N, C-alpha and C positions, 0 to 999 in steps of 0.2 A: 231627209231635208237638208243634210249637211252639204250636199253637193251643189246647192243653188244659193246664190247670195240673198235670195228672198225666201228660202225654204225653212230657215230656223233663225230665231232672234239673235243667237250668238254669232252666226255667220253674217247676218246683216250688220251687227255691230262691228265686226272685223272689216267688212266692206266699206262702211261709212267712214271708219277711222283710217282707212288707207293701207291696211295690212295685206289685203287680198284684192284681186280684181276678178271680174266675172268669168272671162273666157278661160284663163288658166285654172281657176277653181273648178269649173265644170269638167274640164278635160282631165284633171287629176283625181277628183274625188267621186266622179260618177261610178266607176267600177268598184272602188272600195265601199261606197254606200250600197251598191247593188249586192256585193258579197255579204255585207252585214245583214241586209234584208233577207237574202236567200238562206243564210245560216240560221237566223232567228226563226224564220218560218219552218225550216226543215226540222229543227229541234222540237218546235211546238207540234208539228204534225206527227212526229214520231211518238210523242207522248199522248197524243189525242186518242181518245177511245171512241171508235165509230159506233159502239153499242148505245151510247148515250143519245137520247132523243134531242133534237134541236127544236127549241120552242121559239117560234116567231111571235113578236109582239104584234098585237092588233093596233093598227094605226087608223086614225080617222082621215078619210079622203076629203081633201079640200080643193076647191077650184083654184088653180094658180092665178095670181093677179095678171092683168094685162101687161104684156111686155116683159114677163119674168125672164124669159130666155135671153132677151136683148140685154137686160140689166146684168144677168149672170155673165154673159160673154164680154160685155163692156168692162165689167169689173175685173174679170180674169185677164183680159187683154191688157188692161191698164197696169196690172201688177207685173205681167210678163214684159211689158214695154219699158219698165223703169230702168233695168240694167242697160238696155239699148239706148235709152235717152241719156243716161249718164255718160256712156262711152262716146256718144255722138256730140253732145253739147259741152261735156266736161263740167257740167253744173253739179252741185251736190245732189245725192239721191233723193233728199226730201223734196227738192223742186219737182222732180219727176212724179213722185207720188201725189203731191198737191195738184199737179196738172191733171193727173188721172182722176183725182177726187172731184175736181171742178167739172171734168167731162161727164162723170157719173151723175153729178148733181144736175147738170143740164138735161141729161137723159130722163132722170126720174121726174123732173119738173114738167118736161114736155109730155111724158106719158100720163101722169096723174093729175097735174094741175091742182085745182082746188077740190077735186072729187074725193080723193083718198089721201089726205095729207099725212096719214100715218105711214105711208109707203114712200114718202119723199126722204131725201138724204138728211135734212135737219133733224127729223124724228129719229132716224137711225143713229145719228151722232149722239143724241141724248141718252142712248142705251149703252154707251161705251162704259167699260168698267173703270170708272175714274179712280176709286181707291187702289185698284191694282196698278194703274198707270202711275199714280203718285208714289206707290211703294217702290217700283222699279226706278223712278226718278230719284227717290231718296237714296237708293243703293248706289246709283251711278254718281251722285253728288258726294256720298261718303267716300267712295273709291277715289274720286277726283281730289278730295281733301287729303287722303293718304298719299297720293302721288305728289301733290304740291308740297307736302311736308317732308318728302324724301323717304318716307317709310317703305314704300314699295321698292324703291331703288336699293335700299339696304337689304330688304328681304330677298331680292333677286341675287345679290352678291352672296348672301348666306346660302341660298339654295344651290347656287353654282359651286360653292365650296363643298357642299355635302353630296350633291349629285352632279357628276361631271357630264353625263349624257342627258341632254335636254329633251330627247325623245321620251325618256322615262318621266320627265317632268310633265310633258303633255299627257302621257298615259295616266299619271296620278291625278291630274286635273280632271280627266274624264271619270275616273272611279269616284273621286270625291264629289263630283257633280251629281252622283246618285243620292247623296245625302243632303248636300247644300245646293241650292239653285245655281245653275250654270251661268247665269247672267253676272253675278258678282265675281265668280271665278275667272271668267273670260275678261271682264273689265280689269281685274287685278293683273292678269297676264299681260294685257295691253299696256298697263302702267309700269310693269316691271321690266319688260323687254322692249327696247325701242327699235326703230327701223335701221339704225346704224349697226346694231348687233345682228338682227335678223331682217334682211331686206324684204321688200314687197314680194309676195308670192313664194317665199322660201318654204322649205319642207316643214319648218317648225310651225308656221301659221296654218299650213294644211292639216297638220296633226292636231293642232288646237281646235280647228273647226270641226274635224271629224270626231275627236274624242269628246268634246263638250256637247256636240249635237246628238251623239248616240249613247254616251255614258249615263246620261240622266234617266234613261229608261230602265236601268238595271234595278232600281227600286221605284216603287210607285210614287214616293214622295220626292223624287228627284227632278220632276218636270211639272210644269203647269198643266200639261195634258194629262199626266198621271193623276194629279190631284183632282182635276175635273172628272176623270174616269171613275175615281173613288166615289165622288158625289153622285154621279149620274147612274152608275150601275150598282151602288152599294157594295163595293168590293173592299175587303179587309186587307190590311197590310200583310197578314200571314198568308192569305190565299194567293196574293200576287207574288210573294216571296217564293212560294212553293211551285206555282204553275207558270209564272212568266219570267222570273229572274234568271233561271238557267238558260232559256232561249235568248233573252236579251244580252246576257253575258257572252254567250257564244257568238252572237252577232257583233258585239263590241270587239272581241278578239279577232274575229274574221276580218272585220273592216280594217283594223290596224295592220294586221298581217298582210293583207292585200296591198295596202298603201306602201308599206315598207318594201315589199317584193317589187311592186311597180316602180319604185324609185331606183331600185338596183338594176332593173332591166334597161 
């Protein structure tokens, strides 16, 4: 998801803050992201034992609600249209997503009316993970306070004195995101490095987007998707470390290598 401005929360953060723009991001990160995927899948398949039986869960078949296909494609189309909306109107991305939300609201109201209110958008909004949303809001507010106090600026100068190559800094951010959630790390990087030092769509921001988007998968606790996977499939940290971490690390290295090679060509 690192190659799309709406494919990962950290990439979306960089897009909203103005460090990256959609077209250059897609053109530069699509092949590195693809290389990361291919490398991770290849390592996983190489260690996969075909002798183990595959057990498929039994699922209860339910009739799809009326207009489910329309709602799906309206929602998907609305998400995909947000970058185009921002590029065309030059309005903030949140305006585009709110417009898409309003259109989806209209569609669900027209489809279900008062017959099935549980399928209308207001009911779906009530199921939003409010504690998780407030958690990320608190993180961003804390990082904003550190930036306003000048702490992040001092930290960036210290890091620059210790590590001269900022590509290494981006790589370290990706590895650390396997332990610490990538949202505060990317927010910190946005506060430490301004656009005067690294202009819009520079190699540094591409590396930050790729490393933060893929590095969190190295450990199961490094991303919200991994934590959700632990809860849904009852996966232990040790099992993930043994069976998934090697392939995720291979994909991480392959993605960075492809991006650096692509920039040299």
